[in-house]
ZATI-24478 format. One line per 8 residues: number of its first residue (from 1); their letters; for each residue x, y, z of C-alpha. Coordinates in pm, 1 decimal, m for minus. Layout:
BEGIN
NUM) a) X Y Z  ... $
***
This chain:
BEGIN
1) mhqltlkq) m2199.0 5463.2 m1193.4  m1927.4 5537.5 m895.0  m1626.9 5397.1 m1031.9  m1347.2 5257.5 m745.6  m1015.1 5412.1 m749.8  m700.4 5206.8 m763.9  m678.6 5225.5 m389.2  m1036.5 5151.0 m311.6 $
9) ysifvtvf) m996.2 4833.2 m578.7  m663.6 4752.7 m414.9  m875.4 4754.4 m42.5  m1160.6 4533.8 m199.8  m938.1 4242.4 m346.2  m729.2 4234.5 m43.2  m1055.7 4199.2 150.0  m1225.4 3965.3 m31.1 $
17) illgnval) m883.7 3786.1 m33.3  m883.1 3748.0 337.5  m1255.0 3656.0 311.9  m1186.7 3370.1 99.3  m908.3 3251.4 330.7  m1120.1 3239.9 611.6  m1364.2 3089.9 426.9  m1135.8 2781.9 354.5 $
25) agkvlvfp) m986.8 2778.7 660.8  m1004.3 2449.0 861.3  m902.3 2319.9 1195.8  m624.2 2080.3 1197.3  m518.2 1856.6 1493.0  m171.7 1759.0 1537.2  35.5 1475.2 1661.0  380.0 1514.4 1631.9 $
33) vdgshwvn) 673.6 1291.3 1707.5  967.9 1425.7 1938.2  1340.2 1510.4 1823.0  1376.9 1532.0 1452.0  1076.9 1440.1 1317.1  947.1 1747.0 1518.9  1179.1 2006.7 1300.5  997.6 1886.7 1007.9 $
41) mniligvl) 637.3 1822.5 1099.4  694.1 2207.0 1267.6  750.6 2327.6 887.6  414.5 2201.8 797.0  253.9 2345.2 1082.9  377.0 2698.6 996.8  274.5 2592.9 643.5  m64.0 2594.9 757.5 $
49) hssghevt) m63.4 2854.9 1009.3  16.5 3111.6 711.3  m256.2 2947.6 519.4  m506.4 3063.8 747.4  m578.5 2735.0 935.6  m604.3 2697.9 1316.8  m370.2 2411.7 1403.7  m407.2 2216.9 1760.6 $
57) vvrtassw) m74.4 2025.1 1922.3  m112.2 1783.3 2103.4  184.5 1700.6 2311.5  377.4 1549.2 2655.2  463.2 1783.6 2950.3  823.3 1596.8 2916.2  846.5 1689.5 2545.0  1176.3 1903.6 2497.5 $
65) yvkedsph) 1119.0 2000.0 2145.2  747.4 2016.7 2104.0  709.1 2380.2 2264.4  409.9 2473.8 2449.9  359.1 2852.8 2348.0  420.4 2905.2 1989.2  271.5 3149.9 1721.1  193.4 2884.2 1489.5 $
73) ytaitvti) m11.6 2646.1 1736.3  m265.8 2572.5 2025.5  m104.0 2325.1 2236.0  m284.4 2035.6 2450.4  m58.9 1930.3 2697.9  m87.0 1575.3 2860.8  88.2 1399.3 3164.2  210.6 1049.5 3128.9 $
81) pepiniek) 325.9 854.7 3371.4  685.6 804.9 3264.6  850.9 1024.6 2965.3  873.8 862.1 2591.4  1205.2 769.0 2550.7  1304.9 1029.6 2242.3  1185.9 1265.9 2477.1  1464.2 1239.8 2712.7 $
89) pdffisfl) 1800.3 1438.4 2622.6  2037.9 1228.7 2737.4  1879.8 899.5 2602.3  2017.4 884.7 2244.0  2360.4 973.2 2388.9  2372.7 649.0 2618.7  2164.8 458.2 2330.2  2442.3 576.0 2091.5 $
97) semleiqk) 2713.1 476.4 2296.3  2567.7 88.1 2418.8  2518.7 57.7 2048.2  2900.2 203.7 1931.9  3015.8 m28.9 2175.2  2874.6 m371.3 2034.5  2957.5 m296.9 1652.2  3332.5 m251.7 1814.7 $
105) rggsplaf) 3335.5 m614.3 1861.4  3226.2 m694.7 1508.7  3016.6 m873.8 1277.1  3027.4 m1204.3 1515.4  2624.9 m1333.6 1598.6  2712.4 m1298.0 1946.9  2759.3 m914.2 1838.3  2434.0 m959.2 1583.3 $
113) vqfyrqml) 2219.7 m1067.8 1891.8  2355.2 m831.9 2113.7  2279.7 m531.5 1866.0  1917.7 m640.4 1825.2  1837.4 m688.9 2202.4  1932.6 m376.6 2330.7  1728.4 m237.4 2071.4  1429.5 m426.7 2069.4 $
121) tnlydmhr) 1448.8 m344.5 2437.8  1488.9 57.4 2369.3  1214.7 m13.2 2111.4  951.5 m181.3 2304.2  989.6 70.2 2645.3  932.0 358.9 2367.3  597.6 188.8 2245.8  498.0 86.5 2606.4 $
129) qasqlvvk) 509.0 498.0 2684.7  329.8 604.8 2405.1  41.3 347.1 2484.7  43.0 570.4 2834.1  m30.6 867.6 2613.9  m359.5 701.9 2463.5  m494.2 638.5 2779.0  m398.2 958.6 2950.5 $
137) ifenpvlm) m625.2 1107.4 2627.5  m895.4 800.8 2656.7  m977.5 816.9 3035.1  m993.0 1177.5 3027.4  m1368.3 1267.9 2986.3  m1267.5 1678.1 3001.5  m1048.9 1631.8 2736.2  m1223.0 1380.8 2541.8 $
145) kqlyegry) m1527.0 1660.0 2531.7  m1246.1 1891.8 2421.7  m1160.4 1705.3 2092.6  m1503.5 1631.8 2019.1  m1626.4 1992.3 2051.4  m1290.9 2112.3 1834.0  m1481.0 2018.1 1510.2  m1136.6 1932.5 1343.3 $
153) dvvltdpg) m1129.4 1855.5 982.1  m831.5 1641.6 954.8  m599.8 1481.1 1227.0  m195.8 1519.7 1085.6  m30.1 1322.4 1275.6  325.7 1103.6 1233.2  274.7 694.6 1245.5  626.0 695.7 1382.3 $
161) lpvgvlva) 438.7 631.5 1679.6  78.2 563.8 1604.3  m113.1 775.4 1933.4  m304.0 996.2 1657.0  m407.3 666.0 1503.5  m623.2 613.2 1759.7  m735.0 919.7 1821.5  m855.5 1006.7 1490.2 $
169) hklglpmv) m1018.8 695.4 1487.2  m1214.2 775.4 1804.4  m1301.6 1104.5 1675.4  m1382.4 925.6 1327.3  m1204.9 1193.7 1135.1  m999.0 1194.0 815.1  m647.4 1119.5 840.8  m321.7 1247.6 702.0 $
177) ynvrwits) 34.8 1075.4 743.0  386.4 1315.7 781.6  574.4 960.9 738.4  883.9 847.7 618.8  921.7 553.2 902.2  611.3 379.2 1082.6  604.3 103.7 1352.2  761.7 m180.3 1142.7 $
185) geghflva) 994.3 9.8 963.0  983.4 204.0 622.1  639.6 366.0 556.0  592.7 147.5 206.2  600.7 m165.2 358.5  255.6 m111.4 545.6  151.9 24.9 200.0  239.4 m72.1 m118.5 $
193) psppsyvp) 363.8 m392.8 m266.1  732.8 m402.6 m169.3  906.8 m720.4 m341.5  1211.1 m812.8 m172.2  1369.2 m894.8 m447.7  1435.4 m542.8 m547.4  1319.2 m333.5 m297.3  1581.5 m336.0 19.1 $
201) aagshmss) 1433.8 m416.3 355.2  1504.7 m159.5 658.1  1800.8 m269.2 834.0  1993.7 m471.3 540.8  2203.2 m209.8 453.2  2140.8 m322.4 19.8  2043.9 m126.2 m298.1  1825.8 m247.4 m518.1 $
209) rmpfgqrv) 2041.8 m426.4 m739.8  2074.3 m762.4 m496.2  2281.2 m1095.7 m650.5  2113.0 m1388.6 m524.2  2323.5 m1378.8 m157.2  2213.7 m1092.8 m80.3  1830.9 m1136.6 m150.1  1851.9 m1421.9 61.0 $
217) knvfhyvl) 1971.6 m1132.2 354.9  1691.5 m891.0 244.3  1415.0 m1197.0 280.0  1557.5 m1236.7 630.7  1545.5 m903.0 705.5  1184.8 m839.2 593.7  1135.0 m1127.3 802.0  1278.5 m1003.3 1122.3 $
225) nmyidwfi) 1101.6 m664.3 1063.6  784.5 m811.9 1042.4  811.2 m1005.4 1382.0  955.6 m675.4 1524.5  616.1 m533.5 1412.8  405.6 m841.6 1523.4  583.5 m943.6 1861.4  719.1 m642.5 2037.4 $
233) vrpeydkl) 534.4 m285.9 1872.7  168.5 m429.5 1824.9  72.2 m621.4 2112.4  101.7 m272.4 2324.0  m156.3 m110.7 2043.2  m332.1 m427.6 1984.4  m423.6 m376.3 2390.9  m551.1 m25.9 2352.5 $
241) varyfgpe) m753.9 m149.2 2030.4  m906.7 m404.6 2203.7  m957.7 m213.2 2508.2  m1125.7 108.5 2363.2  m1301.0 m30.0 2030.7  m1368.0 m420.3 2058.4  m1237.0 m752.9 1881.8  m1376.0 m596.7 1541.5 $
249) tdffhllq) m1110.9 m345.0 1512.3  m781.6 m440.9 1400.2  m493.6 m176.2 1486.6  m298.3 m360.7 1144.9  m601.5 m186.8 941.4  m623.2 109.2 1132.0  m249.8 195.9 1063.9  m333.0 139.5 690.7 $
257) gadiwlmr) m630.5 337.3 638.6  m507.0 675.0 636.5  m636.2 894.1 329.6  m295.7 1061.1 229.5  44.4 962.6 298.3  283.4 1278.7 296.5  659.3 1054.8 225.9  898.4 1251.3 346.2 $
265) tdfifefp) 1138.9 1082.9 m5.6  1214.8 1177.4 m325.9  1328.4 946.1 m588.9  1626.4 1076.6 m701.4  1739.9 967.9 m339.2  1518.4 690.7 m293.0  1568.6 354.7 m488.8  1259.1 287.5 m727.2 $
273) rptmpnvi) 1006.5 100.2 m596.3  582.6 36.5 m658.8  374.9 278.1 m484.0  43.1 394.4 m396.4  m192.1 653.0 m571.4  m230.2 825.1 m228.8  98.7 832.2 m140.4  248.8 1194.7 m237.5 $
281) yiggfqck) 638.2 1266.7 m246.7  752.8 1551.1 m48.2  1124.7 1486.0 24.2  1297.7 1807.1 81.7  978.3 2000.7 188.7  1182.2 2146.5 454.3  1446.0 2308.6 235.4  1478.0 2635.1 84.5 $
289) pskplppd) 1739.7 2885.7 m54.2  2026.8 3011.1 194.1  2005.3 3334.8 327.7  2301.9 3560.6 477.9  2467.6 3448.2 780.3  2546.9 3594.5 1104.8  2860.9 3862.5 1054.9  3095.6 3688.5 1271.0 $
297) leefvkgs) 3057.0 3327.9 1039.2  3052.0 3536.9 777.2  3372.2 3737.0 841.7  3500.9 3361.9 960.5  3389.9 3207.1 588.1  3516.5 3467.3 391.6  3861.7 3455.0 572.5  3908.6 3087.3 449.5 $
305) gehgvvim) 3984.2 3209.9 95.1  4016.8 2998.3 m225.0  4027.6 2687.8 1.1  3626.4 2705.1 158.8  3510.9 2561.6 436.5  3419.8 2194.9 581.1  3092.6 2183.0 796.5  3067.7 1907.0 1048.2 $
313) slgtlvka) 2706.1 1826.5 1222.6  2554.7 1513.8 1370.0  2147.8 1703.6 1355.3  1957.4 1755.8 1662.2  1940.3 1370.4 1864.5  2333.8 1277.1 1938.9  2508.7 1606.3 2059.1  2834.5 1430.6 2077.2 $
321) lpseitse) 3059.5 1149.0 1964.4  3245.9 979.2 2272.6  3600.7 1166.9 2341.4  3839.4 893.2 2143.1  3648.8 911.1 1858.7  3615.4 1335.5 1831.5  3956.7 1352.1 1889.7  4064.2 1137.1 1608.4 $
329) iaagfaql) 3822.2 1377.3 1357.2  3988.5 1685.5 1487.8  4379.1 1558.4 1470.5  4193.8 1476.4 1069.1  4069.5 1813.6 1053.1  4367.3 2026.0 1153.0  4555.7 1909.9 818.0  4325.0 2037.7 617.5 $
337) pqrviwrh) 4404.5 2381.0 411.3  3988.2 2467.3 466.7  3869.8 2638.7 757.9  3617.5 2402.6 962.4  3308.4 2513.1 1162.6  3198.4 2221.2 1373.4  2876.3 2200.2 1582.8  3014.9 2022.2 1863.9 $
345) lgerphnl) 2853.0 2009.4 2270.4  3104.9 1825.2 2419.0  3415.7 1828.1 2576.7  3612.8 2018.5 2382.7  3912.6 1818.4 2176.2  4234.9 1837.8 2336.1  4391.4 1831.4 1973.9  4189.9 2104.3 1802.9 $
353) gnntllvk) 4347.0 2279.8 1484.3  4365.7 2659.3 1447.0  4135.6 2618.6 1139.1  3846.2 2450.3 1295.7  3533.1 2645.4 1468.4  3324.4 2478.8 1766.8  2959.1 2621.8 1788.2  2712.8 2485.3 2013.6 $
361) wlpqndll) 2440.7 2601.8 1698.6  2494.2 2671.2 1352.5  2213.0 2830.7 1064.6  2309.8 2492.7 893.4  2105.4 2512.4 593.8  2239.8 2924.5 553.4  2592.9 2736.0 551.5  2522.4 2463.0 294.2 $
369) ghpktraf) 2418.9 2727.3 63.8  2696.0 2936.7 89.5  2949.4 2970.5 m223.8  3246.1 2847.8 m14.3  3073.4 2581.3 151.0  3287.4 2215.3 7.2  3159.3 1933.4 165.4  2970.2 1876.4 472.1 $
377) vahggtng) 3057.2 1606.5 762.2  2684.2 1450.3 822.3  2569.1 1146.0 1027.0  2306.4 1097.5 752.2  1962.4 1208.6 918.6  1704.5 1269.8 667.9  1677.3 1647.4 722.6  2042.8 1706.0 659.0 $
385) iyesiyhg) 2082.9 1479.4 389.0  1791.0 1672.7 153.6  1985.7 2010.3 288.3  2329.3 1894.4 98.6  2137.1 1736.5 m223.7  1894.1 2087.0 m235.9  2239.7 2333.0 m242.9  2440.1 2052.1 m454.4 $
393) vpvvgipl) 2728.4 1949.6 m128.6  2867.0 1627.2 m166.6  2927.0 1441.9 199.1  3139.7 1252.1 432.9  2907.6 1024.9 615.2  2933.9 900.5 981.7  2606.3 713.1 997.5  2573.8 621.1 1370.2 $
401) lfdqfenm) 2190.3 522.8 1424.7  1850.7 393.7 1288.0  1771.1 492.0 896.7  2131.3 663.9 890.6  2294.3 361.2 735.0  2058.1 317.3 444.0  2075.4 690.4 402.7  2443.3 734.7 346.4 $
409) lrlqvrga) 2407.2 407.3 137.8  2161.9 601.2 m133.4  2392.3 872.8 m136.8  2685.9 677.7 m162.2  2542.9 478.0 m472.8  2506.4 789.9 m660.1  2855.1 936.0 m601.2  2761.6 1167.2 m364.1 $
417) akvldatk) 2872.8 1098.6 m71.3  3190.2 876.0 119.0  3069.2 691.5 386.6  3309.8 591.9 719.4  3273.2 319.0 981.0  3269.9 579.6 1309.8  3401.1 244.3 1526.3  3677.1 199.0 1287.1 $
425) ldsqsfla) 3715.1 571.0 1258.9  4135.9 756.4 1296.1  4252.3 1072.4 1166.5  4424.1 939.7 852.6  4164.7 747.8 726.9  3924.3 1060.9 816.2  4136.5 1309.8 620.5  4181.9 1111.5 365.9 $
433) avqevlhq) 3801.4 1036.6 339.2  3762.5 1426.8 362.6  4082.6 1480.9 95.9  3908.5 1264.6 m137.4  3554.6 1403.6 m137.3  3714.9 1737.9 m154.6  3978.8 1704.5 m454.2  3776.7 1412.5 m640.2 $
441) psyrenmq) 3516.3 1646.8 m888.5  3311.7 1345.0 m928.6  3142.6 1383.9 m596.5  3031.6 1740.3 m687.1  2941.0 1688.7 m1012.8  2692.2 1369.9 m867.7  2546.3 1624.2 m556.8  2484.1 1879.8 m789.9 $
449) rlsrlhkd) 2332.5 1694.7 m1074.4  2074.2 1551.0 m780.2  1984.2 1910.6 m696.8  1908.5 1993.7 m1005.8  1686.1 1684.4 m1057.8  1533.8 1733.7 m712.5  1475.3 2106.2 m794.5  1328.4 2002.2 m1145.5 $
457) qptqpqds) 944.6 1974.6 m1026.9  597.5 2066.0 m1140.7  504.2 2140.2 m818.7  734.7 2265.3 m519.2  672.6 1981.3 m246.8  600.4 2220.7 59.8  289.3 2343.9 m180.2  247.0 1966.3 m271.1 $
465) alywieyv) 197.4 1882.2 104.0  m44.0 2212.8 163.7  m249.2 2113.0 m141.3  m336.2 1723.1 m19.2  m373.8 1813.4 337.1  m675.5 2071.9 233.7  m793.4 1822.8 m14.0  m853.8 1579.4 255.8 $
473) mrhkgaah) m1025.8 1825.5 464.3  m1253.7 1935.5 142.2  m1333.9 1578.2 72.1  m1400.6 1502.7 405.2  m1154.4 1226.1 324.0  m1004.1 1066.6 44.2  m1075.2 701.8 27.6  m1129.2 668.5 m343.9 $
481) lrtesykm) m707.8 674.1 m345.8  m691.1 413.0 m71.6  m650.1 37.1 m167.1  m899.5 m183.3 25.4  m663.9 m456.2 12.3  m537.4 m352.7 363.8  m844.7 m516.9 475.9  m801.9 m858.8 305.9 $
489) pwysyhsl) m664.6 m1146.0 486.2  m321.5 m1238.7 426.4  m380.3 m1559.0 251.7  m635.7 m1375.7 3.9  m463.0 m1084.8 m20.6  m83.3 m1327.1 m185.6  m364.7 m1491.3 m409.1  m306.5 m1789.7 m162.3 $
497) dvmaflla) m644.4 m1936.5 m178.7  m695.6 m1858.6 m565.6  m395.2 m2081.9 m591.6  m472.6 m2345.9 m358.0  m843.0 m2354.4 m556.0  m674.4 m2371.3 m882.8  m474.5 m2619.3 m759.4  m737.7 m2852.2 m641.0 $
505) vvltvgga) m932.6 m2815.1 m940.9  m594.0 m2926.9 m1113.5  m581.6 m3218.8 m928.1  m942.5 m3304.4 m901.9  m938.3 m3291.5 m1317.0  m615.8 m3443.1 m1316.0  m747.4 m3708.9 m1106.7  m1070.4 m3815.4 m1258.6 $
513) viltiryl) m832.6 m3790.1 m1666.6  m613.5 m4050.6 m1467.1  m882.8 m4269.9 m1311.3  m1079.0 m4250.6 m1651.4  m781.3 m4350.4 m1856.5  m702.0 m4606.9 m1570.4  m1077.8 m4751.1 m1592.8  m1076.1 m4740.9 m2004.7 $
521) clclcrrk) m743.0 m4931.2 m2040.2  m859.3 m5175.7 m1788.7  m1195.2 m5287.8 m1982.7  m1002.1 m5290.5 m2306.8  m767.6 m5575.4 m2101.2  m1032.4 m5733.8 m2003.1  m1218.5 m5755.6 m2354.2  m886.1 m5871.5 m2543.0 $
529) kskle) m900.7 m6145.2 m2237.9  m1222.6 m6253.5 m2311.0  m1174.4 m6289.2 m2692.6  m850.2 m6470.7 m2637.8  m1040.3 m6712.0 m2465.7 $
***
């Protein structure tokens, strides 16, 4: 029998593997959210593409992060009447300025009301604008025909703007979430039991250890989030559901009905809480070992000597802080012996020190993984938080918007971060905070401990995400992992009907016993009376 040479055998194996990949390849329809959410969705898309899957991304014509041309996906571009707020480059700058101005007025009830009024107005506008994307898709017969004929295997979507949820239901496709935040706050609150006694509600800024007063505050925030969801967010989508699916379909049920929730968190960072079998934790899936720095940055970093460098970045959404804050930060940096690399796109501070390098872009992951990096000054975005955990770099936090306050709280509770209030920041308080993180060993030790725990997993988060997406594609869903509790009325879910029934039984039996005893006592009294007569 003719024997294969080593070269022929290698070619045979390669062809077999490639054919296997083609046979297993599927078609994925993706509905992303723009801005920082796109950063991690794009990583998942790259992983799917590398595994041989065909990816199609639905984007708006006004999107400034989700590009129309990409080697990893084919884009379907939809034009909507008004850009979604998060697609406007200047939206977060103006929104941040308004929020900082309100916070400067202190914790008065008036400031609280103004803060929430401004936030809810922007939230309502954002979902109203996103709902127009659904209308434009459903009212375009050519596009709908294209989507139906695409024969997709699964919809991968970020439910922060639940456009993909409605389209997946229309197409009858299984659905996977790339999620941390949903319309009503943190994703767990929609899919898993969330006792307010030890699970902090979004916006409460509390840990899982709450004394009585904090538990009262937590219940208040829990109810407030439900109010926001019911009366600010859901009405726009309820209209769409009634219009395109009829009264028998409930938007809340559609939102809860995802087959798999790829949750962008890790319990070394998140507080322990109840979960569900279809929730898969992929926190830090975007993290990776650092690569060599560009020559100019490497030269700057090496020139720091034994003192090392401090990195500062405010992420993708906020381009710059107000000048009165950046000047205080610059003055604080100027007093450090460390060198500073600061991603800064605004007006150059007039008091910038010779030790500080301003850049419009920096390789954040590679800098955090550099052995000379001593601290990371950050706003508390999830992507930056996990990169700092991965590389074991302690954080000086300046939270500004949304979940950043909760993110920094979680690091602070674990002793890996020092958190500052942006509205009360001055050069000396900023300098003191940076020096504390640099010189107290506990910050670095605690962060490196988190890093070791985060990396000690049987399966890497990225591999886990890919496996479960392909799992849903192979099995046409994962209904067996999904609880059906979301289809129950709220009174049945909380067993209020059972308790009412049991109470009625107890009252009925108790009433019958009491009436029987009274009747017997009355009969006994009558007999005694008749005998006496």
